[in-house]
Each structure stands twice: as C-alpha cells, then as structure tokens.
C-alpha positions in Angstrom: -26.5 1.6 -32.4 -27.7 -1.9 -33.0 -26.9 -4.6 -30.4 -24.3 -6.6 -32.6 -22.1 -3.6 -33.6 -22.2 -2.5 -29.7 -20.9 -6.0 -28.6 -18.4 -6.1 -31.3 -17.0 -2.7 -29.6 -17.0 -4.2 -26.3 -15.3 -7.3 -27.5 -12.5 -5.3 -29.0 -12.1 -3.4 -25.7 -12.2 -6.4 -23.6 -9.3 -7.9 -25.9 -7.1 -4.8 -25.3 -8.1 -2.9 -28.6 -7.6 1.1 -28.2 -11.0 1.4 -30.1 -13.0 1.1 -26.9 -16.7 2.1 -26.8 -16.1 4.0 -23.8 -13.0 4.4 -21.2 -13.7 2.8 -17.9 -14.5 4.8 -14.9 -12.1 4.1 -11.9 -12.9 3.9 -8.1 -9.8 3.4 -6.0 -10.4 2.8 -2.2 -7.3 3.0 0.2 -7.2 1.8 3.6 -4.8 3.4 6.0 -2.1 1.3 7.9 -3.9 -2.2 7.4 -1.4 -5.3 7.7 -2.8 -7.4 4.5 -2.5 -10.9 6.1 -4.7 -9.6 8.9 -7.7 -9.6 6.2 -9.6 -12.8 5.8 -9.0 -13.0 2.0 -5.3 -13.3 3.1 -5.5 -15.6 5.9 -6.5 -13.5 8.6 -8.2 -15.2 11.5 -9.7 -12.6 13.6 -11.1 -9.6 11.3 -14.5 -9.7 10.0 -14.9 -7.8 6.7 -18.0 -8.8 4.8 -17.9 -6.2 2.2 -14.1 -6.9 1.3 -15.1 -10.7 1.0 -17.9 -9.6 -1.2 -15.7 -7.5 -3.2 -13.0 -10.3 -3.6 -15.8 -12.8 -4.7 -16.7 -10.5 -7.4 -13.2 -9.7 -8.5 -9.6 -10.6 -8.9 -7.3 -11.0 -5.6 -3.6 -10.3 -5.9 -1.5 -12.7 -3.8 1.7 -10.6 -4.4 1.2 -6.9 -4.5 3.7 -4.7 -3.1 4.4 -1.2 -2.5 8.0 0.5 -2.3 8.2 2.2 1.1 5.9 1.3 3.9 5.2 4.8 5.0 1.9 6.8 4.4 3.4 9.9 2.0 6.1 7.8 0.1 3.6 4.8 -0.9 0.9 7.2 -2.1 3.3 9.2 -4.1 4.2 6.1 -5.7 0.6 4.9 -6.3 -0.4 8.2 -7.8 2.8 8.8 -10.1 4.1 5.5 -11.4 7.3 6.6 -10.1 9.6 5.0 -7.3 10.4 7.0 -4.3 13.8 8.3 -5.5 12.2 9.1 -9.1 9.2 11.0 -7.7 11.4 12.7 -4.9 9.2 11.4 -1.9 11.6 9.0 -0.2 10.7 10.1 3.3 7.6 10.5 5.2 6.5 14.1 5.7 8.4 15.3 2.9 7.5 16.1 -0.8 7.8 15.0 -4.3 9.5 16.9 -7.2 7.3 19.8 -8.2 7.7 19.1 -12.0 6.5 15.5 -11.9 3.0 14.3 -13.2 0.5 12.0 -11.8 -3.0 10.8 -12.1 -4.8 13.9 -12.6 -2.5 15.2 -15.3 -2.3 11.8 -17.1 -5.9 10.9 -16.8 -7.2 14.4 -17.2 -5.8 14.9 -20.4 -7.6 12.1 -21.9 -11.0 13.8 -20.4 -11.3 12.1 -16.8 -12.6 14.0 -13.8 -9.9 12.9 -11.2 -10.8 13.5 -7.5 -9.7 12.6 -4.1 -11.6 12.2 -1.0 -10.3 11.4 2.4 -6.7 11.8 3.5 -4.5 13.5 0.8 -0.7 13.3 2.1 1.0 14.0 -1.0 2.8 17.0 -1.7 3.3 19.5 -3.7 -0.1 20.3 -4.9 1.1 21.0 -8.4 2.2 17.6 -8.8 -0.8 16.1 -7.6 -3.6 18.4 -8.5 -6.6 16.3 -7.7 -10.0 17.7 -7.4 -10.9 17.7 -3.6 -13.9 15.8 -2.7 -15.6 15.9 0.3 -17.2 13.6 2.8 -14.5 11.7 4.3 -12.0 12.8 7.1 -8.7 14.1 5.9 -7.0 13.8 9.3 -5.8 10.4 10.0 -4.9 10.9 13.8 -8.4 12.7 14.8 -10.0 11.1 17.7 -12.7 10.0 16.8 -12.7 10.1 13.1 -15.2 12.3 11.7 -18.2 10.7 10.4 -18.3 10.3 6.8 -20.7 11.6 4.2 -21.3 9.7 1.0 -22.9 12.3 -0.9 -19.9 14.3 -2.3 -18.6 11.1 -3.7 -21.7 10.2 -5.2 -22.2 13.6 -6.7 -18.6 13.2 -8.2 -19.4 9.8 -9.6 -22.7 11.0 -11.1 -22.0 14.7 -12.1 -21.5 13.9 -16.0 -21.1 11.1 -18.4 -17.3 12.0 -18.7 -15.1 9.2 -17.3 -14.1 9.6 -13.6 -11.3 8.5 -11.6 -11.9 8.9 -7.7 -9.5 7.9 -5.0 -11.3 7.5 -1.6 -8.3 7.4 0.9 -9.8 6.1 4.2 -8.2 6.9 7.5 -8.8 3.7 9.1 -7.3 1.4 10.7 -4.5 4.2 11.4 -3.9 4.9 15.1 -5.8 6.1 17.0 -7.7 2.7 17.0 -11.0 4.5 18.4 -13.6 3.7 15.7 -15.9 0.6 15.5 -16.9 -2.0 18.2 -13.9 -3.3 20.0 -16.4 -5.5 22.2 -16.8 -7.7 19.1 -13.0 -8.7 19.4 -12.5 -9.8 23.0 -9.0 -9.6 23.8 -8.9 -13.6 25.1 -10.5 -14.7 21.9 -8.0 -13.1 19.4 -5.2 -15.1 17.7 -2.3 -13.0 17.5 0.1 -13.2 14.5 3.5 -15.0 15.3 5.2 -11.6 14.9 3.5 -9.7 17.8 4.2 -10.6 21.5 1.4 -11.6 23.3 0.7 -9.5 26.5 -2.7 -8.1 27.9 -2.3 -4.7 26.6 -1.1 -5.9 23.1 -4.4 -8.1 23.1 -6.5 -5.1 23.9 -5.0 -2.9 21.5 -5.1 -5.8 18.8 -8.8 -5.8 19.3 -9.2 -2.1 18.9 -7.3 -2.3 15.6 -9.7 -5.2 14.3 -12.6 -3.0 15.2 -11.1 -0.3 12.9 -10.8 -2.9 10.2 -14.4 -3.8 10.4 -15.2 0.1 10.4 -13.2 0.4 7.5 -14.9 -2.5 5.7 -18.5 -0.7 6.3 -17.2 2.2 4.6 -16.0 0.0 1.5 -19.5 -1.5 1.4 -21.2 1.9 1.3 -19.0 3.1 -1.5 -19.7 0.0 -3.5 -23.3 0.4 -2.9 -23.3 4.2 -3.9 -21.3 3.1 -7.2 -24.3 0.7 -7.8 -26.9 3.3 -7.4 -25.1 5.6 -9.9 -25.9 2.8 -12.4 -22.1 3.2 -13.4 -20.6 -0.1 -11.7 -20.6 -2.0 -15.0 -18.1 0.2 -16.5 -16.1 0.9 -13.3 -12.7 -0.6 -12.5 -12.7 -1.0 -8.6 -9.3 -1.3 -6.8 -9.0 -1.8 -3.1 -5.7 -1.8 -1.5 -4.8 -1.9 2.3 -1.9 0.2 2.1 0.7 -0.5 4.1 1.4 -2.6 7.4 -0.1 -1.5 10.7 1.6 0.2 13.3 3.0 -2.9 15.2 6.8 -3.7 15.2 8.0 -5.2 11.8 5.1 -3.9 9.8 4.8 -0.4 9.0 8.1 1.5 8.7 9.9 -1.4 7.9 10.9 -3.3 4.7 9.5 -6.6 6.2 6.7 -8.5 4.1 4.1 -7.4 6.7 5.0 -3.8 6.0 5.4 -3.5 2.1 3.1 -6.5 1.0 -0.3 -5.0 0.4 -3.8 -6.4 -0.2 -5.0 -5.6 -3.8 -8.3 -6.6 -5.0 -9.7 -5.5 -8.6 -13.3 -5.7 -9.9 -14.9 -4.9 -13.2 -17.7 -6.9 -14.7 -17.1 -8.0 -18.4 -13.0 -7.9 -18.1 -12.3 -9.5 -14.7 -13.4 -12.9 -14.1 -15.2 -13.1 -10.5 -13.8 -15.0 -7.7 -10.2 -15.3 -9.0 -6.8 -15.1 -7.3 -3.3 -14.5 -9.4 0.0 -14.9 -8.3 1.5 -12.0 -10.5 4.0 -9.7 -9.0 2.9 -6.3 -9.2 3.8 -3.0 -7.6 2.1 0.3 -6.6 4.3 2.1 -9.3 2.3 -0.2 -11.9 -1.4 0.8 -11.0 -1.2 4.2 -13.1 0.2 2.8 -16.1 -2.5 0.0 -16.1 -5.3 2.4 -15.6 -3.9 4.3 -18.8 -3.7 1.1 -20.7 -7.3 0.2 -19.8 -8.4 3.9 -20.9 -6.6 3.4 -24.2 -4.2 6.3 -23.4 -0.6 5.9 -25.1 2.4 6.7 -23.2 6.2 6.4 -23.4 7.5 3.5 -21.3 10.2 5.4 -19.6 7.7 7.9 -18.2 7.2 5.5 -15.5 9.0 3.0 -13.1 6.0 0.8 -13.5 4.1 -1.1 -16.3 0.7 -2.2 -17.0 -0.9 -5.2 -15.8 -4.0 -4.7 -17.8 -3.5 -8.2 -19.3 -3.4 -9.8 -15.8 -6.7 -8.2 -15.3 -8.2 -9.6 -18.4 -7.1 -12.9 -17.5 -4.6 -13.3 -20.3 -1.5 -14.0 -18.0 -0.7 -14.8 -14.6 2.7 -13.1 -14.6 3.9 -9.8 -14.7 7.1 -8.4 -13.3 10.1 -10.4 -12.0 11.0 -8.5 -9.0 9.6 -6.0 -6.6 11.7 -3.2 -4.8 11.6 -1.7 -1.3 13.2 1.4 0.4 13.0 2.7 4.0 14.6 6.0 5.1 13.8 6.2 8.8 14.3 9.9 9.2 12.2 11.8 10.4 10.4 9.0 12.3 13.6 8.0 13.9 17.3 8.0 13.9 18.8 7.0 10.5 18.3 3.4 9.4 18.3 3.1 5.6 16.9 -0.4 4.4 16.7 -1.6 0.8 15.0 -4.8 -0.5 13.9 -7.0 -3.3 11.7 -10.0 -3.7 10.9 -12.3 -6.6 7.6 -13.1 -4.9 9.0 -16.2 -3.3 12.2 -14.9 -1.5 12.6 -11.6 0.0 16.2 -10.3 0.3 16.5 -7.4 2.8 19.7 -5.2 3.3 20.1 -3.3 6.3 22.7 -0.5 5.5 23.4 0.8 9.0 22.7 -2.3 11.1 25.3 -1.4 13.6 22.7 1.1 14.9 19.7 0.2 17.1 16.4 0.3 15.0 14.2 3.0 16.8 11.1 4.2 15.7 9.8 7.4 17.6 5.9 6.9 17.1 5.6 3.2 18.1 8.3 3.2 20.9 7.7 6.7 22.4 6.0 7.1 25.9 4.6 10.5 25.2 0.9 11.2 25.4 -2.0 8.8 26.3 -0.7 5.8 24.2 -3.5 6.2 21.4 -0.7 7.4 19.0 2.4 5.8 20.4 1.1 2.4 21.6 1.9 1.7 25.3 1.8 -2.0 24.5 5.5 -1.7 23.5 6.5 -0.9 26.9 4.7 -4.0 28.0 6.8 -6.3 25.7 10.0 -4.6 27.2 8.7 -5.0 30.6 7.6 -8.8 30.2 10.8 -9.6 28.2 12.4 -10.8 31.6 9.9 -13.6 31.8 8.4 -13.9 28.1 11.3 -15.4 26.1 9.2 -14.7 22.7 8.6 -11.2 23.6 12.5 -10.6 24.2 13.0 -12.5 20.8 10.8 -10.0 18.8 12.3 -7.0 20.5 15.6 -8.3 19.4 14.3 -8.9 15.8 12.9 -5.4 15.8 15.8 -3.6 16.9 19.1 -5.7 16.3 19.1 -6.7 12.6 21.8 -8.3 10.6 23.4 -6.8 7.6 21.4 -9.2 5.4 18.1 -11.0 5.7 16.6 -13.7 3.4 13.2 -15.0 3.9 11.2 -17.5 2.1 7.8 -15.9 1.7 5.9 -19.0 0.7 6.8 -20.8 3.9 7.5 -18.1 6.3 5.2 -15.3 5.5 5.7 -13.5 8.9 9.5 -13.7 8.2 10.5 -15.3 11.6 13.5 -17.4 10.2 16.4 -15.5 8.4 18.1 -17.9 5.7 20.7 -15.5 4.9 24.2 -17.1 4.8 22.7 -20.6 4.5 24.3 -22.7 2.0 20.9 -24.3 0.6 19.9 -20.6 -0.6 23.2 -19.0 -1.6 22.6 -18.7 -5.0 19.3 -17.4 -4.5 20.9 -14.6 -2.2 23.7 -13.9 -4.7 21.1 -13.3 -7.4 18.8 -11.0 -5.4 21.7 -9.2 -4.3 22.8 -8.5 -7.6 19.7 -7.5 -8.9 19.1 -5.1 -5.9 22.5 -3.5 -6.7 21.4 -3.1 -10.3 18.2 -1.3 -9.2 19.9 0.9 -6.7 22.3 2.0 -9.5 19.5 2.6 -12.1 17.7 4.6 -9.5 20.9 6.5 -8.6 20.3 5.7 -5.0 22.8 7.3 -2.7 22.2 4.7 0.1 23.4 5.8 3.5 23.6 9.5 2.4 19.9 9.5 1.7 18.9 9.0 5.1 19.9 12.0 7.0 18.1 15.0 8.7 19.7 17.2 6.2 18.4 15.3 3.2 14.9 15.2 4.6 14.8 18.8 5.4 15.9 19.6 1.8 13.3 17.3 0.3 10.5 18.7 2.6 11.4 22.3 1.1 11.4 20.9 -2.6 15.0 21.5 -2.8 16.1 17.7 -3.1 19.7 16.8 -2.9 19.5 13.6 -5.0 17.7 13.3 -8.3 18.0 10.5 -10.7 17.9 11.1 -14.4 14.5 10.8 -16.2 
C-alpha cells in the first residue's frame, strides 16, 4: 500500500471513522488501593513515580475520573462490564456478578481480540469474565512478600500474533501488607501527611511503607511500558493506567469520600492522544469498555451499558463527557451494615449515609487481630492519642460519626474536611444533586438499606441475587 492512501486511512481512524486500518491494541495497568492524590501528577508531595510521570507526559491525565464503589471486586466488575454495581450484580466485596452478563472478553473477543488478564483477578463468576489467564504477576494481593513478577508471559501475550490484543495487568501494590519496595527512602519524619490522616509515629511509619509500595508499583509500570515498546506495537496501543480505589486509611477505601472513589486515570496512544495534556472531562469506570469498543470500531447498543464512550475526549475533540458520576457503598461483609450513596458533578460531591445512626466500623482497618500488617495498628494509636490529640479525635469522629447528608466542594476541599450540607449558600446545589441521586437510584432499582444485609450478600456470593434491575 502506498504511503498517501495509508495516511488517509489513518486520518479517518483518528477522526472517529469505523474504517480504521487496524483496531488498536489495549494495555490496561491497574494499581491496587492507591489513593489518587498520593501520586505526584495529582499533587502528591511524597511518592516518587518516575514511570507514571513519564506516562503522563506522553498522554492525557484525567482530573475527574471516578469508580462507583471503593472496594476491589465491585470496582473491577464495573470496569470490565461497563455496568454499575447493581446492574452487574457485584455490589459487595467478596461476592459475584450475575452469571449472564458479558464483559471485555466477550465484547472484544467477538471482534477478533485476544483478551487476557495478568495478576489479581477478583471477579466472579468465571463465565461472566472469561479472560485468558496470563502469568507472571502475583494474583494474591495479601501475600507477604509479593511474589517477584516475571515479564515474559505478558511479553509473549502481546507478541503472540498480529491479532489485536487487550491485556489487563492488575498489580497488587500498594494493597496491604505494605512490605515491598524500599521504605528507607521515605523517612517517617520527612513525610507530609494528608489532612485526612492523623499524625502519630506509627501512622508515619506505615505511610512510609505505603509510599515505598507505590514506588515499587511504579517500577512495574515502567517495565510493562518498556516491554510494550520492545514488541514494536506501542504506536498502535492504547495504554490506560488507573490507581483503582483509595488506600487502606480511614476515609479512603471502603467509603464514598473523594479519596475513595476518585481514581487516577492516564491514557496514552501516539497519533490519537496529544501528549502532556490534562482534561476536566468527568468519566467513570463504567465508561471504559464502551470507549474501547468505540476505538475498535465495534458497534453496540447504548442500553447494553451504563457507561458511554469518551473516545472523543481521547481524540481531543471535547473536554466534556458526563454530567454526573455515582457512588455506592455496602459495608457487608467488611463490617456491620452501613449503606452509602453519592453523586458528583465534578465540582460538588453529595453523600447520603442511609443508616448514619450507626457507628461506621470496618473490620480490616479497625481490627486488632494478627500482627498489624493487614489490619493497620496505627488506628489504635489514633484512638489512644485522641485524649491529647484534637485532630486525631476529629478524624475519628469524622470516620465513625457521620451525618445523614454531606456536601463537599471538591475544587477547594479535595480531602472533604468541611461539610457544607445544610448551608444556605449551597442549598440549591444540594437539592439538585439529591434529586439527581434519587433519579439514578430509581433507574438502578437500588433497594437502599435492604441491599446491605448479610442475607443479601450471601445470596449474591452464591449467585442467587435477591435484587436485579431490569436490563
């Protein structure tokens, strides 16, 4: 084929034509329990992430990317299926999605993609998520220490044939236990703690270990990017990096707070995505699969997904996508029932605590069993020091004693330390977001309090879901 016709085909693809010369490959890299604004590209002041910084300089950084539920299994089920937790069936950790939904392997596989998953799986059932298993990365997020990774299986998968590939590499850092990397690179006294974390010596030690795992994770990202370059396929590969949900600190993971459901998202693809750019477009994990299908020229019916394609954002044709992102939290089985629902327009974040008369308790973070590597003994130091440490007391109260409604200005208060709910100056915003949340809960047929029970979780884990929205 002569050069000019080839350039013409490529130009049509970049403009969104379905007559692309070749569908793009996809490499999705996931961190595990990494608070987005602990990363330097989102203002983090501690972690060293040279490879992610390089990736951001080569691609597009999303300032406002969110997931629906800040737990490992529900957020991955949303990402892979394009469906919110209620519709895909996985609205609780350690449960299962509906067996008859489809996900990346089915949708992309029907168009000739090889679709593989390396590392942490944590989605069920197998028939809903039939990824090809790719070795080389530890599947166990709580192993101590993490097994050393091998890059060869991922390299083989990417290089195996000329058929397009979609490879998800789900890393297990910086999930607890924080034991990987060099914690000595982060001396406790030199760390600048975020305002939503109490300052105790044990907290500083643990935070340094967490930061070391972020840097260790970053090194794996660098090796994956170098391996992709070595295959010669980087120029036709969309790379997506996401930090997943927030870290295992109070108010991050297992909550609907911004530091729980806000995720880092970087996208790189030479020729389509302008390097070194940022966007305020509001996107959610449910949007990723429709976007991949759009870029691959795969037509689909809109009602198949809760998400919609943000391919035009990647192409630089718009800086807007959706009006709202939505959040869900069902505390069972991680603790006693404490259902939470939320909505954000990107600027303001409205949270509704459906059973705020209860104390919020999360057993992994607050428990005292074991040696502290998984249950974080720094929490006990918060409690002990709260007698003399006013900030620690306020943060404990913030975490465990919540009002029925919360409203935060994310632009000026990203750590959500100042609840504006009930203030006259934001009354109209609160009313609007509350109404929009009601509409979404109705559309999702969300049963609210009834959903967050031991019986409901047990039924979902067994594949006998008690509630199912119409599709």
